[in-house]
PyMOL Python script that loads the backbone (N, CA, C, O; Angstrom):
from pymol import cmd

cmd.read_pdbstr("""\
ATOM      1  N   MET A   1     260.723 249.469   0.873  1.00  0.00           N
ATOM      2  CA  MET A   1     260.280 249.575  -0.508  1.00  0.00           C
ATOM      3  C   MET A   1     261.507 249.557  -1.416  1.00  0.00           C
ATOM      4  O   MET A   1     262.487 250.249  -1.140  1.00  0.00           O
ATOM      5  N   THR A   2     261.465 248.783  -2.482  1.00  0.00           N
ATOM      6  CA  THR A   2     262.594 248.714  -3.403  1.00  0.00           C
ATOM      7  C   THR A   2     262.638 249.964  -4.263  1.00  0.00           C
ATOM      8  O   THR A   2     261.644 250.679  -4.387  1.00  0.00           O
ATOM      9  N   GLN A   3     263.793 250.222  -4.855  1.00  0.00           N
ATOM     10  CA  GLN A   3     263.943 251.396  -5.709  1.00  0.00           C
ATOM     11  C   GLN A   3     263.015 251.297  -6.916  1.00  0.00           C
ATOM     12  O   GLN A   3     262.438 252.305  -7.323  1.00  0.00           O
ATOM     13  N   ALA A   4     262.855 250.103  -7.501  1.00  0.00           N
ATOM     14  CA  ALA A   4     261.984 249.922  -8.670  1.00  0.00           C
ATOM     15  C   ALA A   4     260.534 250.244  -8.310  1.00  0.00           C
ATOM     16  O   ALA A   4     259.831 250.894  -9.084  1.00  0.00           O
ATOM     17  N   ALA A   5     260.085 249.789  -7.137  1.00  0.00           N
ATOM     18  CA  ALA A   5     258.713 250.050  -6.713  1.00  0.00           C
ATOM     19  C   ALA A   5     258.497 251.538  -6.467  1.00  0.00           C
ATOM     20  O   ALA A   5     257.407 252.056  -6.712  1.00  0.00           O
ATOM     21  N   ALA A   6     259.528 252.230  -5.985  1.00  0.00           N
ATOM     22  CA  ALA A   6     259.408 253.664  -5.716  1.00  0.00           C
ATOM     23  C   ALA A   6     259.295 254.470  -7.000  1.00  0.00           C
ATOM     24  O   ALA A   6     258.770 255.583  -6.982  1.00  0.00           O
ATOM     25  N   GLN A   7     259.777 253.930  -8.114  1.00  0.00           N
ATOM     26  CA  GLN A   7     259.762 254.660  -9.378  1.00  0.00           C
ATOM     27  C   GLN A   7     258.513 254.390 -10.209  1.00  0.00           C
ATOM     28  O   GLN A   7     258.353 254.984 -11.276  1.00  0.00           O
ATOM     29  N   THR A   8     257.643 253.530  -9.759  1.00  0.00           N
ATOM     30  CA  THR A   8     256.412 253.274 -10.504  1.00  0.00           C
ATOM     31  C   THR A   8     255.291 254.138  -9.946  1.00  0.00           C
ATOM     32  O   THR A   8     255.373 254.651  -8.830  1.00  0.00           O
ATOM     33  N   ARG A   9     254.236 254.287 -10.752  1.00  0.00           N
ATOM     34  CA  ARG A   9     253.060 255.021 -10.316  1.00  0.00           C
ATOM     35  C   ARG A   9     251.833 254.381 -10.944  1.00  0.00           C
ATOM     36  O   ARG A   9     251.961 253.632 -11.913  1.00  0.00           O
ATOM     37  N   PRO A  10     250.657 254.656 -10.419  1.00  0.00           N
ATOM     38  CA  PRO A  10     249.458 253.995 -10.930  1.00  0.00           C
ATOM     39  C   PRO A  10     248.931 254.637 -12.214  1.00  0.00           C
ATOM     40  O   PRO A  10     248.836 255.859 -12.330  1.00  0.00           O
ATOM     41  N   PHE A  11     248.597 253.783 -13.159  1.00  0.00           N
ATOM     42  CA  PHE A  11     247.976 254.190 -14.418  1.00  0.00           C
ATOM     43  C   PHE A  11     246.683 253.405 -14.603  1.00  0.00           C
ATOM     44  O   PHE A  11     246.602 252.236 -14.226  1.00  0.00           O
ATOM     45  N   ARG A  12     245.695 254.036 -15.170  1.00  0.00           N
ATOM     46  CA  ARG A  12     244.438 253.365 -15.519  1.00  0.00           C
ATOM     47  C   ARG A  12     244.445 253.207 -17.034  1.00  0.00           C
ATOM     48  O   ARG A  12     244.558 254.195 -17.760  1.00  0.00           O
ATOM     49  N   VAL A  13     244.327 251.973 -17.516  1.00  0.00           N
ATOM     50  CA  VAL A  13     244.482 251.683 -18.944  1.00  0.00           C
ATOM     51  C   VAL A  13     243.292 250.893 -19.450  1.00  0.00           C
ATOM     52  O   VAL A  13     242.822 249.966 -18.790  1.00  0.00           O
ATOM     53  N   HIS A  14     242.796 251.273 -20.653  1.00  0.00           N
ATOM     54  CA  HIS A  14     241.758 250.472 -21.309  1.00  0.00           C
ATOM     55  C   HIS A  14     241.931 250.557 -22.824  1.00  0.00           C
ATOM     56  O   HIS A  14     242.454 251.539 -23.352  1.00  0.00           O
ATOM     57  N   ALA A  15     241.484 249.512 -23.503  1.00  0.00           N
ATOM     58  CA  ALA A  15     241.536 249.498 -24.967  1.00  0.00           C
ATOM     59  C   ALA A  15     240.581 250.569 -25.487  1.00  0.00           C
ATOM     60  O   ALA A  15     239.482 250.746 -24.961  1.00  0.00           O
ATOM     61  N   ARG A  16     241.008 251.271 -26.514  1.00  0.00           N
ATOM     62  CA  ARG A  16     240.213 252.370 -27.069  1.00  0.00           C
ATOM     63  C   ARG A  16     238.846 251.899 -27.555  1.00  0.00           C
ATOM     64  O   ARG A  16     237.869 252.643 -27.467  1.00  0.00           O
ATOM     65  N   HIS A  17     238.768 250.674 -28.066  1.00  0.00           N
ATOM     66  CA  HIS A  17     237.515 250.177 -28.624  1.00  0.00           C
ATOM     67  C   HIS A  17     236.584 249.614 -27.552  1.00  0.00           C
ATOM     68  O   HIS A  17     235.446 249.254 -27.852  1.00  0.00           O
ATOM     69  N   LEU A  18     237.060 249.533 -26.293  1.00  0.00           N
ATOM     70  CA  LEU A  18     236.241 249.027 -25.198  1.00  0.00           C
ATOM     71  C   LEU A  18     235.802 250.176 -24.298  1.00  0.00           C
ATOM     72  O   LEU A  18     236.461 251.214 -24.233  1.00  0.00           O
ATOM     73  N   ASP A  19     234.698 249.983 -23.617  1.00  0.00           N
ATOM     74  CA  ASP A  19     234.215 250.945 -22.647  1.00  0.00           C
ATOM     75  C   ASP A  19     235.236 251.079 -21.523  1.00  0.00           C
ATOM     76  O   ASP A  19     235.915 250.109 -21.187  1.00  0.00           O
ATOM     77  N   SER A  20     235.349 252.260 -20.946  1.00  0.00           N
ATOM     78  CA  SER A  20     236.335 252.490 -19.889  1.00  0.00           C
ATOM     79  C   SER A  20     236.063 251.660 -18.633  1.00  0.00           C
ATOM     80  O   SER A  20     236.920 251.578 -17.753  1.00  0.00           O
ATOM     81  N   GLN A  21     234.884 251.045 -18.540  1.00  0.00           N
ATOM     82  CA  GLN A  21     234.598 250.156 -17.413  1.00  0.00           C
ATOM     83  C   GLN A  21     235.480 248.904 -17.459  1.00  0.00           C
ATOM     84  O   GLN A  21     235.579 248.180 -16.468  1.00  0.00           O
ATOM     85  N   HIS A  22     236.115 248.649 -18.597  1.00  0.00           N
ATOM     86  CA  HIS A  22     236.991 247.487 -18.751  1.00  0.00           C
ATOM     87  C   HIS A  22     238.449 247.839 -18.459  1.00  0.00           C
ATOM     88  O   HIS A  22     239.354 247.079 -18.805  1.00  0.00           O
ATOM     89  N   ALA A  23     238.674 248.981 -17.830  1.00  0.00           N
ATOM     90  CA  ALA A  23     240.033 249.441 -17.536  1.00  0.00           C
ATOM     91  C   ALA A  23     240.667 248.628 -16.412  1.00  0.00           C
ATOM     92  O   ALA A  23     239.983 248.016 -15.591  1.00  0.00           O
ATOM     93  N   ARG A  24     241.995 248.644 -16.406  1.00  0.00           N
ATOM     94  CA  ARG A  24     242.773 248.022 -15.324  1.00  0.00           C
ATOM     95  C   ARG A  24     243.707 249.074 -14.765  1.00  0.00           C
ATOM     96  O   ARG A  24     244.166 249.952 -15.497  1.00  0.00           O
ATOM     97  N   VAL A  25     243.990 248.996 -13.486  1.00  0.00           N
ATOM     98  CA  VAL A  25     244.974 249.870 -12.858  1.00  0.00           C
ATOM     99  C   VAL A  25     246.274 249.093 -12.757  1.00  0.00           C
ATOM    100  O   VAL A  25     246.317 247.994 -12.205  1.00  0.00           O
ATOM    101  N   LEU A  26     247.331 249.678 -13.297  1.00  0.00           N
ATOM    102  CA  LEU A  26     248.649 249.038 -13.327  1.00  0.00           C
ATOM    103  C   LEU A  26     249.687 249.952 -12.705  1.00  0.00           C
ATOM    104  O   LEU A  26     249.610 251.171 -12.863  1.00  0.00           O
ATOM    105  N   GLN A  27     250.647 249.393 -12.007  1.00  0.00           N
ATOM    106  CA  GLN A  27     251.787 250.134 -11.462  1.00  0.00           C
ATOM    107  C   GLN A  27     252.944 249.992 -12.450  1.00  0.00           C
ATOM    108  O   GLN A  27     253.502 248.904 -12.600  1.00  0.00           O
ATOM    109  N   GLU A  28     253.304 251.077 -13.120  1.00  0.00           N
ATOM    110  CA  GLU A  28     254.383 251.050 -14.102  1.00  0.00           C
ATOM    111  C   GLU A  28     255.207 252.323 -14.007  1.00  0.00           C
ATOM    112  O   GLU A  28     254.820 253.269 -13.319  1.00  0.00           O
ATOM    113  N   ALA A  29     256.330 252.349 -14.688  1.00  0.00           N
ATOM    114  CA  ALA A  29     257.244 253.483 -14.643  1.00  0.00           C
ATOM    115  C   ALA A  29     256.891 254.598 -15.624  1.00  0.00           C
ATOM    116  O   ALA A  29     257.305 255.742 -15.436  1.00  0.00           O
ATOM    117  N   SER A  30     256.123 254.269 -16.675  1.00  0.00           N
ATOM    118  CA  SER A  30     255.814 255.276 -17.698  1.00  0.00           C
ATOM    119  C   SER A  30     254.485 254.953 -18.379  1.00  0.00           C
ATOM    120  O   SER A  30     253.944 253.856 -18.240  1.00  0.00           O
ATOM    121  N   PHE A  31     253.977 255.939 -19.119  1.00  0.00           N
ATOM    122  CA  PHE A  31     252.762 255.738 -19.905  1.00  0.00           C
ATOM    123  C   PHE A  31     252.947 254.567 -20.870  1.00  0.00           C
ATOM    124  O   PHE A  31     252.083 253.697 -20.983  1.00  0.00           O
ATOM    125  N   GLU A  32     254.089 254.559 -21.565  1.00  0.00           N
ATOM    126  CA  GLU A  32     254.351 253.515 -22.553  1.00  0.00           C
ATOM    127  C   GLU A  32     254.411 252.131 -21.918  1.00  0.00           C
ATOM    128  O   GLU A  32     253.862 251.171 -22.459  1.00  0.00           O
ATOM    129  N   ALA A  33     255.079 252.028 -20.768  1.00  0.00           N
ATOM    130  CA  ALA A  33     255.179 250.742 -20.081  1.00  0.00           C
ATOM    131  C   ALA A  33     253.810 250.247 -19.648  1.00  0.00           C
ATOM    132  O   ALA A  33     253.533 249.050 -19.719  1.00  0.00           O
ATOM    133  N   ALA A  34     252.953 251.150 -19.201  1.00  0.00           N
ATOM    134  CA  ALA A  34     251.596 250.769 -18.800  1.00  0.00           C
ATOM    135  C   ALA A  34     250.798 250.281 -20.006  1.00  0.00           C
ATOM    136  O   ALA A  34     250.053 249.306 -19.901  1.00  0.00           O
ATOM    137  N   ALA A  35     250.947 250.950 -21.152  1.00  0.00           N
ATOM    138  CA  ALA A  35     250.232 250.544 -22.367  1.00  0.00           C
ATOM    139  C   ALA A  35     250.649 249.141 -22.798  1.00  0.00           C
ATOM    140  O   ALA A  35     249.798 248.304 -23.099  1.00  0.00           O
ATOM    141  N   VAL A  36     251.940 248.884 -22.830  1.00  0.00           N
ATOM    142  CA  VAL A  36     252.441 247.576 -23.266  1.00  0.00           C
ATOM    143  C   VAL A  36     252.046 246.484 -22.266  1.00  0.00           C
ATOM    144  O   VAL A  36     251.654 245.391 -22.674  1.00  0.00           O
ATOM    145  N   ALA A  37     252.143 246.766 -20.968  1.00  0.00           N
ATOM    146  CA  ALA A  37     251.766 245.776 -19.948  1.00  0.00           C
ATOM    147  C   ALA A  37     250.293 245.408 -20.072  1.00  0.00           C
ATOM    148  O   ALA A  37     249.933 244.240 -19.922  1.00  0.00           O
ATOM    149  N   TYR A  38     249.440 246.387 -20.345  1.00  0.00           N
ATOM    150  CA  TYR A  38     248.008 246.121 -20.516  1.00  0.00           C
ATOM    151  C   TYR A  38     247.776 245.187 -21.704  1.00  0.00           C
ATOM    152  O   TYR A  38     247.026 244.216 -21.598  1.00  0.00           O
ATOM    153  N   VAL A  39     248.418 245.480 -22.828  1.00  0.00           N
ATOM    154  CA  VAL A  39     248.229 244.684 -24.043  1.00  0.00           C
ATOM    155  C   VAL A  39     248.770 243.266 -23.852  1.00  0.00           C
ATOM    156  O   VAL A  39     248.194 242.314 -24.379  1.00  0.00           O
ATOM    157  N   GLU A  40     249.859 243.112 -23.112  1.00  0.00           N
ATOM    158  CA  GLU A  40     250.406 241.775 -22.861  1.00  0.00           C
ATOM    159  C   GLU A  40     249.406 240.895 -22.125  1.00  0.00           C
ATOM    160  O   GLU A  40     249.367 239.684 -22.346  1.00  0.00           O
ATOM    161  N   ASP A  41     248.599 241.489 -21.253  1.00  0.00           N
ATOM    162  CA  ASP A  41     247.601 240.733 -20.498  1.00  0.00           C
ATOM    163  C   ASP A  41     246.257 240.630 -21.213  1.00  0.00           C
ATOM    164  O   ASP A  41     245.425 239.800 -20.849  1.00  0.00           O
ATOM    165  N   LEU A  42     246.039 241.466 -22.228  1.00  0.00           N
ATOM    166  CA  LEU A  42     244.742 241.534 -22.905  1.00  0.00           C
ATOM    167  C   LEU A  42     244.488 240.343 -23.817  1.00  0.00           C
ATOM    168  O   LEU A  42     243.343 239.908 -23.942  1.00  0.00           O
ATOM    169  N   HIS A  43     245.508 239.810 -24.453  1.00  0.00           N
ATOM    170  CA  HIS A  43     245.379 238.720 -25.422  1.00  0.00           C
ATOM    171  C   HIS A  43     244.431 239.115 -26.548  1.00  0.00           C
ATOM    172  O   HIS A  43     243.347 238.548 -26.677  1.00  0.00           O
ATOM    173  N   PRO A  44     244.845 240.107 -27.379  1.00  0.00           N
ATOM    174  CA  PRO A  44     243.988 240.562 -28.482  1.00  0.00           C
ATOM    175  C   PRO A  44     243.645 239.433 -29.455  1.00  0.00           C
ATOM    176  O   PRO A  44     244.313 238.400 -29.501  1.00  0.00           O
ATOM    177  N   THR A  45     242.606 239.656 -30.211  1.00  0.00           N
ATOM    178  CA  THR A  45     242.124 238.692 -31.190  1.00  0.00           C
ATOM    179  C   THR A  45     243.201 238.397 -32.228  1.00  0.00           C
ATOM    180  O   THR A  45     243.867 239.309 -32.717  1.00  0.00           O
ATOM    181  N   ALA A  46     243.366 237.130 -32.559  1.00  0.00           N
ATOM    182  CA  ALA A  46     244.318 236.734 -33.601  1.00  0.00           C
ATOM    183  C   ALA A  46     243.963 237.433 -34.902  1.00  0.00           C
ATOM    184  O   ALA A  46     242.787 237.564 -35.241  1.00  0.00           O
ATOM    185  N   GLY A  47     244.961 237.876 -35.619  1.00  0.00           N
ATOM    186  CA  GLY A  47     244.735 238.571 -36.878  1.00  0.00           C
ATOM    187  C   GLY A  47     244.822 240.082 -36.737  1.00  0.00           C
ATOM    188  O   GLY A  47     244.967 240.782 -37.739  1.00  0.00           O
ATOM    189  N   ASP A  48     244.735 240.604 -35.511  1.00  0.00           N
ATOM    190  CA  ASP A  48     244.888 242.044 -35.304  1.00  0.00           C
ATOM    191  C   ASP A  48     246.364 242.397 -35.451  1.00  0.00           C
ATOM    192  O   ASP A  48     247.232 241.691 -34.938  1.00  0.00           O
ATOM    193  N   ASP A  49     246.647 243.505 -36.159  1.00  0.00           N
ATOM    194  CA  ASP A  49     248.027 243.960 -36.311  1.00  0.00           C
ATOM    195  C   ASP A  49     248.434 244.907 -35.196  1.00  0.00           C
ATOM    196  O   ASP A  49     249.594 244.943 -34.785  1.00  0.00           O
ATOM    197  N   ASP A  50     247.455 245.681 -34.709  1.00  0.00           N
ATOM    198  CA  ASP A  50     247.744 246.624 -33.643  1.00  0.00           C
ATOM    199  C   ASP A  50     246.485 246.891 -32.832  1.00  0.00           C
ATOM    200  O   ASP A  50     245.386 246.486 -33.211  1.00  0.00           O
ATOM    201  N   ILE A  51     246.662 247.576 -31.717  1.00  0.00           N
ATOM    202  CA  ILE A  51     245.552 247.930 -30.851  1.00  0.00           C
ATOM    203  C   ILE A  51     245.849 249.300 -30.248  1.00  0.00           C
ATOM    204  O   ILE A  51     247.002 249.617 -29.955  1.00  0.00           O
ATOM    205  N   SER A  52     244.822 250.099 -30.068  1.00  0.00           N
ATOM    206  CA  SER A  52     244.983 251.408 -29.438  1.00  0.00           C
ATOM    207  C   SER A  52     244.465 251.344 -28.011  1.00  0.00           C
ATOM    208  O   SER A  52     243.408 250.774 -27.740  1.00  0.00           O
ATOM    209  N   VAL A  53     245.234 251.944 -27.097  1.00  0.00           N
ATOM    210  CA  VAL A  53     244.855 251.959 -25.684  1.00  0.00           C
ATOM    211  C   VAL A  53     244.950 253.382 -25.140  1.00  0.00           C
ATOM    212  O   VAL A  53     245.772 254.182 -25.588  1.00  0.00           O
ATOM    213  N   ILE A  54     244.095 253.677 -24.172  1.00  0.00           N
ATOM    214  CA  ILE A  54     244.087 254.956 -23.480  1.00  0.00           C
ATOM    215  C   ILE A  54     244.739 254.746 -22.117  1.00  0.00           C
ATOM    216  O   ILE A  54     244.349 253.848 -21.370  1.00  0.00           O
ATOM    217  N   VAL A  55     245.731 255.574 -21.793  1.00  0.00           N
ATOM    218  CA  VAL A  55     246.464 255.458 -20.538  1.00  0.00           C
ATOM    219  C   VAL A  55     246.318 256.775 -19.770  1.00  0.00           C
ATOM    220  O   VAL A  55     246.633 257.845 -20.290  1.00  0.00           O
ATOM    221  N   ARG A  56     245.833 256.682 -18.517  1.00  0.00           N
ATOM    222  CA  ARG A  56     245.670 257.863 -17.665  1.00  0.00           C
ATOM    223  C   ARG A  56     246.535 257.716 -16.416  1.00  0.00           C
ATOM    224  O   ARG A  56     246.469 256.709 -15.711  1.00  0.00           O
ATOM    225  N   ASP A  57     247.342 258.736 -16.159  1.00  0.00           N
ATOM    226  CA  ASP A  57     248.135 258.789 -14.929  1.00  0.00           C
ATOM    227  C   ASP A  57     247.177 259.171 -13.809  1.00  0.00           C
ATOM    228  O   ASP A  57     246.615 260.267 -13.829  1.00  0.00           O
ATOM    229  N   LEU A  58     246.981 258.298 -12.841  1.00  0.00           N
ATOM    230  CA  LEU A  58     246.006 258.552 -11.783  1.00  0.00           C
ATOM    231  C   LEU A  58     246.439 259.669 -10.842  1.00  0.00           C
ATOM    232  O   LEU A  58     245.593 260.279 -10.188  1.00  0.00           O
ATOM    233  N   ALA A  59     247.726 259.948 -10.760  1.00  0.00           N
ATOM    234  CA  ALA A  59     248.202 261.010  -9.878  1.00  0.00           C
ATOM    235  C   ALA A  59     247.982 262.400 -10.473  1.00  0.00           C
ATOM    236  O   ALA A  59     247.668 263.347  -9.753  1.00  0.00           O
ATOM    237  N   THR A  60     248.149 262.516 -11.795  1.00  0.00           N
ATOM    238  CA  THR A  60     248.079 263.835 -12.433  1.00  0.00           C
ATOM    239  C   THR A  60     246.833 264.038 -13.286  1.00  0.00           C
ATOM    240  O   THR A  60     246.437 265.172 -13.556  1.00  0.00           O
ATOM    241  N   GLY A  61     246.216 262.940 -13.710  1.00  0.00           N
ATOM    242  CA  GLY A  61     245.065 263.032 -14.602  1.00  0.00           C
ATOM    243  C   GLY A  61     245.432 263.145 -16.070  1.00  0.00           C
ATOM    244  O   GLY A  61     244.549 263.145 -16.927  1.00  0.00           O
ATOM    245  N   HIS A  62     246.727 263.243 -16.377  1.00  0.00           N
ATOM    246  CA  HIS A  62     247.148 263.316 -17.774  1.00  0.00           C
ATOM    247  C   HIS A  62     246.815 262.005 -18.476  1.00  0.00           C
ATOM    248  O   HIS A  62     246.901 260.927 -17.887  1.00  0.00           O
ATOM    249  N   GLU A  63     246.435 262.120 -19.736  1.00  0.00           N
ATOM    250  CA  GLU A  63     245.987 260.956 -20.499  1.00  0.00           C
ATOM    251  C   GLU A  63     246.637 260.959 -21.875  1.00  0.00           C
ATOM    252  O   GLU A  63     246.790 262.010 -22.496  1.00  0.00           O
ATOM    253  N   HIS A  64     247.018 259.773 -22.346  1.00  0.00           N
ATOM    254  CA  HIS A  64     247.610 259.608 -23.673  1.00  0.00           C
ATOM    255  C   HIS A  64     247.001 258.383 -24.343  1.00  0.00           C
ATOM    256  O   HIS A  64     246.576 257.439 -23.678  1.00  0.00           O
ATOM    257  N   CYS A  65     246.968 258.417 -25.664  1.00  0.00           N
ATOM    258  CA  CYS A  65     246.525 257.277 -26.460  1.00  0.00           C
ATOM    259  C   CYS A  65     247.757 256.707 -27.167  1.00  0.00           C
ATOM    260  O   CYS A  65     248.552 257.444 -27.749  1.00  0.00           O
ATOM    261  N   PHE A  66     247.898 255.382 -27.103  1.00  0.00           N
ATOM    262  CA  PHE A  66     249.009 254.709 -27.772  1.00  0.00           C
ATOM    263  C   PHE A  66     248.482 253.624 -28.689  1.00  0.00           C
ATOM    264  O   PHE A  66     247.504 252.944 -28.378  1.00  0.00           O
ATOM    265  N   ARG A  67     249.148 253.474 -29.825  1.00  0.00           N
ATOM    266  CA  ARG A  67     248.876 252.346 -30.725  1.00  0.00           C
ATOM    267  C   ARG A  67     250.034 251.373 -30.538  1.00  0.00           C
ATOM    268  O   ARG A  67     251.199 251.731 -30.714  1.00  0.00           O
ATOM    269  N   ILE A  68     249.695 250.133 -30.178  1.00  0.00           N
ATOM    270  CA  ILE A  68     250.701 249.112 -29.915  1.00  0.00           C
ATOM    271  C   ILE A  68     250.739 248.148 -31.092  1.00  0.00           C
ATOM    272  O   ILE A  68     249.717 247.570 -31.463  1.00  0.00           O
ATOM    273  N   ASP A  69     251.920 247.979 -31.676  1.00  0.00           N
ATOM    274  CA  ASP A  69     252.124 246.995 -32.736  1.00  0.00           C
ATOM    275  C   ASP A  69     252.226 245.632 -32.058  1.00  0.00           C
ATOM    276  O   ASP A  69     253.133 245.405 -31.258  1.00  0.00           O
ATOM    277  N   LEU A  70     251.307 244.728 -32.371  1.00  0.00           N
ATOM    278  CA  LEU A  70     251.244 243.441 -31.686  1.00  0.00           C
ATOM    279  C   LEU A  70     252.374 242.491 -32.076  1.00  0.00           C
ATOM    280  O   LEU A  70     252.670 241.552 -31.338  1.00  0.00           O
ATOM    281  N   ASP A  71     253.005 242.722 -33.218  1.00  0.00           N
ATOM    282  CA  ASP A  71     254.136 241.886 -33.626  1.00  0.00           C
ATOM    283  C   ASP A  71     255.426 242.300 -32.922  1.00  0.00           C
ATOM    284  O   ASP A  71     256.171 241.450 -32.435  1.00  0.00           O
ATOM    285  N   SER A  72     255.686 243.601 -32.871  1.00  0.00           N
ATOM    286  CA  SER A  72     256.955 244.072 -32.305  1.00  0.00           C
ATOM    287  C   SER A  72     256.853 244.537 -30.857  1.00  0.00           C
ATOM    288  O   SER A  72     257.855 244.576 -30.142  1.00  0.00           O
ATOM    289  N   GLY A  73     255.640 244.889 -30.422  1.00  0.00           N
ATOM    290  CA  GLY A  73     255.454 245.424 -29.063  1.00  0.00           C
ATOM    291  C   GLY A  73     255.778 246.894 -28.967  1.00  0.00           C
ATOM    292  O   GLY A  73     255.765 247.453 -27.870  1.00  0.00           O
ATOM    293  N   GLU A  74     256.072 247.543 -30.091  1.00  0.00           N
ATOM    294  CA  GLU A  74     256.408 248.965 -30.074  1.00  0.00           C
ATOM    295  C   GLU A  74     255.158 249.806 -29.844  1.00  0.00           C
ATOM    296  O   GLU A  74     254.077 249.495 -30.344  1.00  0.00           O
ATOM    297  N   ALA A  75     255.330 250.878 -29.076  1.00  0.00           N
ATOM    298  CA  ALA A  75     254.236 251.800 -28.779  1.00  0.00           C
ATOM    299  C   ALA A  75     254.491 253.137 -29.461  1.00  0.00           C
ATOM    300  O   ALA A  75     255.605 253.661 -29.430  1.00  0.00           O
ATOM    301  N   ALA A  76     253.447 253.681 -30.077  1.00  0.00           N
ATOM    302  CA  ALA A  76     253.518 255.006 -30.699  1.00  0.00           C
ATOM    303  C   ALA A  76     252.242 255.761 -30.334  1.00  0.00           C
ATOM    304  O   ALA A  76     251.185 255.161 -30.142  1.00  0.00           O
ATOM    305  N   LEU A  77     252.355 257.078 -30.240  1.00  0.00           N
ATOM    306  CA  LEU A  77     251.177 257.877 -29.951  1.00  0.00           C
ATOM    307  C   LEU A  77     250.153 257.715 -31.067  1.00  0.00           C
ATOM    308  O   LEU A  77     250.511 257.608 -32.240  1.00  0.00           O
ATOM    309  N   CYS A  78     248.889 257.699 -30.697  1.00  0.00           N
ATOM    310  CA  CYS A  78     247.813 257.615 -31.697  1.00  0.00           C
ATOM    311  C   CYS A  78     247.894 258.860 -32.567  1.00  0.00           C
ATOM    312  O   CYS A  78     248.199 259.950 -32.082  1.00  0.00           O
ATOM    313  N   GLY A  79     247.623 258.692 -33.841  1.00  0.00           N
ATOM    314  CA  GLY A  79     247.754 259.823 -34.753  1.00  0.00           C
ATOM    315  C   GLY A  79     246.538 260.290 -35.333  1.00  0.00           C
ATOM    316  O   GLY A  79     246.552 261.241 -36.115  1.00  0.00           O
TER     317      GLY A  79
END
""", "prot")
cmd.dss("prot")
cmd.show_as("cartoon", "prot")
cmd.util.cbc("prot")
cmd.orient("prot")
């Protein structure tokens, strides 16, 4: 196993406006990385400035909401 693979963990991510049945499980290093990776694959509707996603660490059950700026890719906690 590579060092990078050893540092990732499974996260379950879904867009806040979608039902959780549309979630994906991603192997990433952090909550933020999982949120951005999900949005990169989601292909949001043109004209959207940002999107909110729910990220759950499958190992601990901890959950966070992030708002992703679609222009810059920056992630911030939902407010």
